N, C-alpha and C positions, 0 to 999 in steps of 0.2 A: 812341924816336921816337913809338912808337903811343900809349903810355900819353900823352905830351904831347899828342898829336893830341885823345884822348878828354876830356884834362881840359880842352881848349878846346872841345868840342862841348858843346852844350846838351841839358837832358833831352829835349826834342822830337827833336831831331836824332837822339839815340841810339835812343829807344824808338817811335818813331810807324811806323816800318817793321817794327819787329817785332809793335806792335799791331793794325796794318791787315793784316799779312800772316798772320792765324791766323783759324779759325773760331770759338775760345773767347772768351768774355767776359774782357777784361782791364783791370785797372785798376792806375794807379799812385797810391800816396799816401805821404803824409811819416808818421814814426812817429806822430805825434799823430793821425792819421786824415784830415787834410787832404788832398783829391783833388788830384792834378796833371795826370794824364792818363788817358783811359779809350776804348775802341775803340767803334765802332759797335754791336757786338754786346753789349756790356755797357750800354752807354746804353738800347737798346731794351728789354732785359730787366728792368733795374732801374729805369728811368725817371730816371735821372741829371741832375741840373742842377748850375750851377757853384758853387752853395749847400751843396751835399751833403757830408756826412761819411761816411766809409766805414763807420762804425759804425753810423750812422742808415741807412745802405742794406738793414744785414742785422738791422736792432732787430726785426722780427717774425719772423725764422726760428727754427727749433729743431732739435734735435738729430735723427738717425734714429729715435729712440725717441719722437718729437714732444713732448720736454721743452725749454722756452725756454732759451735759451742766456744765462748770465750775463755781464756784461762781462768777467770774467776768463777765462771758458772759452771765450771766442769764438776762433777759430783765427787772424785778425789779429792781436788783440790779444796773444796768447800770441806770436805771430812778433815783433811789435813790442817787447814787454818783453823776451823771451829770446833772439831771435835764432834762435830753432829754427824750422827750416821745419815747414810743415804740409802733408802730401800725403793726396790723396783723401780729405778729410774732408768728410762728408756734412751738407748742412744741407736743411731742410724749410720749405716755405711754403705754407699754406693760403690759395689765393687767392679772391677773393671770387667767383668761378663754380664755386666748390666744387671744382675740380682742383687737385691736389696738384703743387706743382714741387719736383722734386728736383735739387739741384746739388752738383757734386763740386768742392772749392775745393781750389786748391794755393797755399799762400802761402810766400813765400821773402823774404830781404834783398836788395838789389842796390845796389850802389855806382857813382856816377855823379861822377867828380871827387871831393870832398872829402864830397859830399853822400851821406846815407844814405836809401833809398826802400823801400818796401813793395811788391811785386809781386803781387797776387792775380791769379789766373787761375781761371776756373769752366767748366765744362760741364754742359748741361742733359742729366742721366742720370735724366730721369723714366720713360720708355718701359722702359730697363733695369731699374730699382727697382721698375715695376708688374709686369714679368715675374717678377722675382726675388721678390718678395712673393706672388704667385699660386703661384710654385713651393713657398714656403715654407708658404703656406696648405694646398696640395695635399698635402704633405709631412706637415704637421699633421693634416689629416683622415685620410691614410693611416694614421699611427701611433694615431691615434685607433679609427679602425676595426679595425687590426689588434689594438688593446688590448682592442677590445669581443669579440673571436672568440677561439673556443678552438682556431682550426684552425691548421694549420703551412701557408705557403704557399712553394713553391719556384718559383725561374726555372730552367727547363730547356731544353737544347737538343734538337734532334731525335735527336741521339745518345744523349741520358740524362744529359748531364754537368749536375751543378749547379753554376750560378754564383751564385746569391744566395738567401737566405730571408729571410721575416718571421714572427715567431713573438711571441706574447706572453708564454709562460712557457717558458722555456728549459730547465727541465726536463723538459718532454714531448719535447725531442729524444732520438733514439736516440743518437747521437754527437754531440762538440764540433763547434762549425761548422769550426774548422781541420782537422778529419778529413775531413769529407764536401764541403767547397767544392772545386769543381773536379775531382771526382771523377765516374766513371760511376756510375748505378744499380745497374750488373751487379757492381760491385766490393762493394756496401753490402748487397744482398739476396741471398737463394738465386736459384739460376738459374730456376726455375720460376716463381717470383714476378716477378723483375726481367724476365723474357721478356714477361709479362702487360704489365707497367708500360710496357716501351717500345712493345708494340703499341698500348695506348691512346694514347701520347704521338704516335706516328707518324700514327695515324688521325685525331687531331685536327689535327694540321699538314695532312695531306693532303686532308680534307674540309671543315676549317675548323668542326668541330663540337664540342661539349663529351661527354665519355666518363666513366663513372664505374665501380668496381666495388668489392666488400668482400673483406674478407681477414682472416685471422685472424694476429697478430703472430706472425713466425718467431722471434722472439728469447726465450730463457728468461725475461729479467728481465721481459718483457710477455707472457708465454705466453696468459693469460687475456683479454688485451684485443683489441677487434676495431675495425677501421679503415675508413674509406671513402677511396678515392683519386679525385679528380675532375682529369681533364686539360682545360684550356681555351687554346685558341690565344689569343697576345697580339695585340691590334691593331697593325696597321702594322711588325709583326714577321713574318717569314716563316718563322724558325727559332728561335722562342722559344715555350714554353710554360709556362703556370702550373699546377703541380701542387699541389692543394690536399690535404692529408691531415686528415680528421675523427676523432676518438675516438667511437667510437660503441657502445661497451663498455656503456654503462649503457642506450642504447637496444635493443640486442641482448638484455640482460639481461631488460628490462621485455617485450619480444617475447617472449621465452622463457617469464617468469611468464605472460603473456597466453595464451599457447598451452597451456600445460600447464594453466592454468585453464579456456580453452575446450574442451580434451581432457575434464578432469574433468566439467565441465557437461554437454559432450554425451555422454560415458559415462554419467553420472546421468540424463541426459534420456531417452535413446533406450533404456537398459535398466532403467529405474525400475520397480518392481513397481506404481506408482500412475500413472494417467494425468496427463500432463503436456502443457501448450501453451502456444506463445507467442501471446499475443492482441493484437491492434493496438486503438487507441481507439475503433472501431467495432464491438469484440466479433466480430471475425473472427480464425480462427485462421490466423496466419501458419505456424506449425510444430506438429506434434502427434506424440507416440510411439506405437509400435504398442499401448501398453496403453489409451490413451485411445481408439482407433479400436475395439478389441474391445470397451470398455465402451459405446460408443455405437453400435457397429456399422456406422458411417461409415467411409469410405476417406479417406485423407488430401486426397485431391483434393476430394473432396465438402466435406470440413471447410473447406477453404480458401475456399470459395464462399458457407459460410452463416454468417450471424450467430447467436449463442446464443440472441437470442430466439426463433429458430426450433425450438429444439429444448430449451426450458426451459419447465416447467410454467407456466402462467399464474398460479397462485396464487403462485409464488415469484419470478415475474420482477421485480416494482417494488422488492421488498426489494435482489433482487441488483443493479438498475440504481443504485438509489440508494447501495449501499455502494460500487459501482464509481465514482460520480461522486466520493464523499468521498476515496477514494484517489486519484483523479487528481489532485484539488485538494490534496492532503497534509494532509487532516484526520485521515488515520489511514495507518499504515504497511502494514498487511495487514489482512484480515479472512478469518474461516472462518463458513461456515454449512451447514446441511444444506439441500438442495434436491432437486428431482426434475426429470431429463433425460428427454425422451422418445428413447427408442431407434428406430432406423430400422425397425424391425419393427411400432411403435405403441405398445408398452407403455412404462409409466413406470418409473425406476431411482430409487432414492434414493442420492444419492451425499453425501460430505463435501467441500464445494469450500473450497481455501483460495487467496486471490488476492493477490498482491503486485505491486508496479510496478518497472521498471528505468528510470532516468532517466540523461540525459547529463549532462556536466560543468556545466552551465547549468541543470540541474533539470528540463529539458524531457523529458515522458515519450516513451519509445523504445518500449516495450510492456508487456504485463503478462504475469506467468507465473502460470498456473493449475494447479492441482495438484489432482486428482480422485481419489478413493477411492470404490470400490463399497461401498456400506454396506446394499445391500437385504437380503442375509441377516442382518446384524445387525439391522436393523431389525424385521425378520420376528421373527427369534428373540426381541427384546425385546418385540415384541407377543405373541407366544407365551406367553412368561414373565409378561409382565403380567396375560396372561388367564389362564393358571393361577394365578398369585397370586391373583387376584380369584376364581377356583373355589375355589381352597383356603381363601381367608377365607370365602367363602360356605359352603362346608363346614363350616369350624370353627364359623362362627356357626350353622349349621343343626344341627350336633352338638351344640353346647353347649344349642341351644334345646330338643334332643329330650331331652337329658339332663334339662334342666330341668321338662320337660314329663313326663317319665318319674318325676321325683321328686314331681312335682304329681299324677300318676295313681295313685303308691303310696299317697300321701296321701288322694286321693280314695278309693280301694279301702278303705283302712283305716278312713276315717271312714265313708264311705256305708254299709258293708257291716257294720259294728261295731252300729250302732242296729239292722237287721231281723233279725240274727243273735241279738242279746241278746233281743229282743223275742218272738221264734219260741222261744227257749229256755224263756223266762219261761212263755210260755203253755202249752207242753208240760207244764212242771211244774205249773202251776195246773190244766190237765185232766185230769191225773194224781190231782190230790190234790181235784176238785172234789167237794163233798158232794151238788149235786142234779143232774139232768140239764138243769135251764135254765141252771145256771152252766156245766156243760161246753159247752151248745149257744154260750152268748155267748162262750166263750174261743175255740170252732172258728172263729165267724166272725171274731174277730180275728186269729186264726192265719191264716186265708184272707186277709184284706187284709194282715196283713205279708208272707205268701209272695208274693202279686201285686207288693207294692211291689218285693221282692227280685229279682224277676224282671224287673221294668221296669228296675231300676239295673243288672243284670248285661246284659240286651239292648242298653242305651246303652253300658256299657263294651265290650262285643261290638264293637259297630260302630266305637268310637273306635281299639280295637286293630285292625281290620280296615284302617282307613285309614292307621294305623302301619305295618303289616307287609305291606303291599302291594309288592312287589318289581317287577313287571312292570305297569304301568299302561299301556293304549292311549290312544294319542293320536290325535285328529282333527281335522280342520279344523273349528275352530267359530266360525260367522258370529253375531257379536253382534247383529246385527238379528232374525235368526230365533232366537236363544235368548230374547230379550227378547219377543216376540211369545208366545212358548211359556210362559213364568212368568207374564206378564201375564194370560194365559186361565186360568192356576191361581188368581191372585189376583182374578179381575173381580168377584166377589160383593162384595168388602170395597171394591175400588176404587169399584164405583157406590154401594156403601150410604154411603162417606163423599164422594162426588163429588170424588174426588182427582184432580189433573191432574197427569200423567206425561208429561215431554217428555225426547227425547233428542240427543244428538248423537255420533253414533258416528266420530270422525275416523280411528280406526283399525279397519278393517272387521271383522277377525277374526284369531284367533291358532291355533297348533296346540296342543291342550290336552286334559286329559280330560273330555268332555263331559259326564258325569255330575256330575263335582265342580263345572264351571263353571255348570250350570244350577243345582244346589244353592246354591253360592254366590250367584248373582243373586237366586235365589228367596228366601233367608234375608233378603239385605239390603233386598229389596223388602218382604218381610213386616214387619221391624221399622220401617220406613218409615212404613208404613200404621198398625202397630199402636200405635206411640208417637207419634202426632199429638196436638194440641191440642184438647181438645174445644170444639166450635163453631167451630173453624177449619179452613177447607178446605185439605186437605194438598196441597202441590206437592212434587213429586219429580221431580228431575231428575237423568238417567243419561247419563253421557258417557264416552267412551274417547279417550286420547290418547296421544301420545309424551311421556316424561320422559328426556331423554338417549336413551340406547340402550334403554330399557324401555319397555313399554306398561303403562298405567295405567287401571282401571275404577273410576269413582265413581259414588257415590249419595249426591246431598244432598239434605237435607229441610227442611222448616220446622217440625219437632215440637218436643217438649218438651226435648230436649236432655240433656245429661249433665255432670254436675258432675265434670271430669277430675281436678280437684285433689284431689277426695275418693275418686274411685273408679277413677282411670286406672290404676292397677297391679292393679285386680282385674277389668277390663272384659272380657277374653276368658276368663276360669277358668272352670273346670267347675260350673255349678250356682249361679253367681253372679248375683242379680238387684239392679236399683238403683233401681226405681218399684214402689209399692204400687198394688194395684187394677188390675193387669194379669194375663192369665193367661199367666205366664212361667215356666220353670223353669230358666232360665239355662245353656240346652243348645245353642242355636242358634249364637250366635257361637262360643262353646268349637268346635263342630263345623266351623265356617266357617274359623277360624283354622287348626285341624289339616289341613283340606283344602288351603288355600293353602299351608303351610309344609312340607307333605309334598312338595310340586312344587317347592320352592326359592324361593317366593314370601315377600310379608309384607302384613299389612293393617294401616292405619293410621287415625286418627280424629282430625278436629278438632270441638270441639262445646262449648256454652255452654248452662247451663239456660235454657229460653225462647227461644233463638236457633236450634234446629236443630242438626243434625249433617252431618258430611261423612264418610262412611266409603271408603277408597280402598284398592283391590287393585293391588299392585304385583307386573307379572309380570317376571321377571328373564329377559332373552332370552339365548339361547345359540345363536351361530353353528354350533358342533359339536354343539349338543344337539336335544331335540325342541321346545323352546317357541320358536318363531319368529312372524313376523308371516306372514299371507297375503293 
């Protein structure tokens, strides 16, 4: 009877009460898509009119992955074609206001009388989907975050029970998850370590703060590993704590290496046998060891308030500053230089400085490291050695000169004495065999003359020997000005007769020397300048003293006839050598002068050209530890 009654009812009579009695949108259509009925919710949501086809209503919708539906895959078509109901099919529409409309479709066939209809109902699930998507996005971000971390995160109760975990590398877990989940920390770790963990967890919950501690793995499989555990309260949960475990083994190893290196550096720095300091960019010691304080005489507190400019010798400062700037700019890795530091007591110390720089990871200067070695004794020894080397060289030269002079002297003796001795021997023989008194008298006169010549030669040789053999010569302060006036008085007649002009320039006032020798030297050189003047030309003689490096020079410059040094240079100061005819010269004066000068470790040189005068220069070698010094 009921079936018969339904058969007699229209679609409207059967479905309108249902369509109007729900909050869902509902549409009744034929299998070909023609609309039959729809309720107000569906009409408002989809803007339905009488001409609409159900497929047209959903033509712009996509699936939940935002892929457009084809006709074959649309849920209504599937039900129409196959009769298979579609439940909770999600369809998506991007509306003009950029809002996404999410609908959940339910589609099934219904039979009214002999007719088949398609009932499509839908609900707006946009808010639910937005929340779901946000949850999925948060979950995705959480997975990405966890994947980017090397840490292990546990969710733990106040009692220490592990409820959940997040880890990027499961191999870093001590146990498989099935073993530690829902177990208490006290079951997994040694008692002392578990007690410390629980204390951190409970303190984090009680005070809503984060805690942390570092510990070494208690497990044999990870015995050398170090970890940091952090406990953080979870927001909105009163009895949950996030426990974050980080592997800090590499950091601990680096710190240990750094600690060892720092200890090595500190040991090398503090107990080094050379002075060391850390210097900032302003040249002030940030730190200095005891050796440097001992070298400079300052305390550490004094050095930390002074720039190195204050205790560097002025002559060494510019070079040091320039090198330091090049080092700061990276133009050099380090530099080494000898420099003088001013000791606290006021004297200067020679030191060997090596400076290098320490930079941070960005190449920015942190500080300089200065290594300072006291080389004052070394410098003094080098100076002594150089001086002794110079003295030895001078002594060797003097010895060679004396040997050469001795050879010359032997030749002189052999040559100069041979003639008079042979003459005397021949004259004696002639006297013994003379036939007349007149002949004997003439031979006696010749014998007398030869005897006088021999005596003169012997006297000159004796004087030379006296110069050479004098072992102790008294030195006196000799004033050049005073000696000049004395020798001028001795030569005043010749000066006036030749109307000579004599000028002086005594830049060095005097020296310690053997006064008799110095007077003789000056007299001989002045006499030579007057004697060998150009006839008819007024003599002009300039006498001066000056410093040449570490020595004193005495020069006599004249405008006389000069000497051909190419011809006579190697004979100039030899015994009885003369180079100009028509002058009363025996060739002894310059020889005696050279002997006097060289006997006291000096030398005499000459510059001369024929017709252009001569310059005779006496070089007095000064010795700081000897008698020849300036006054």
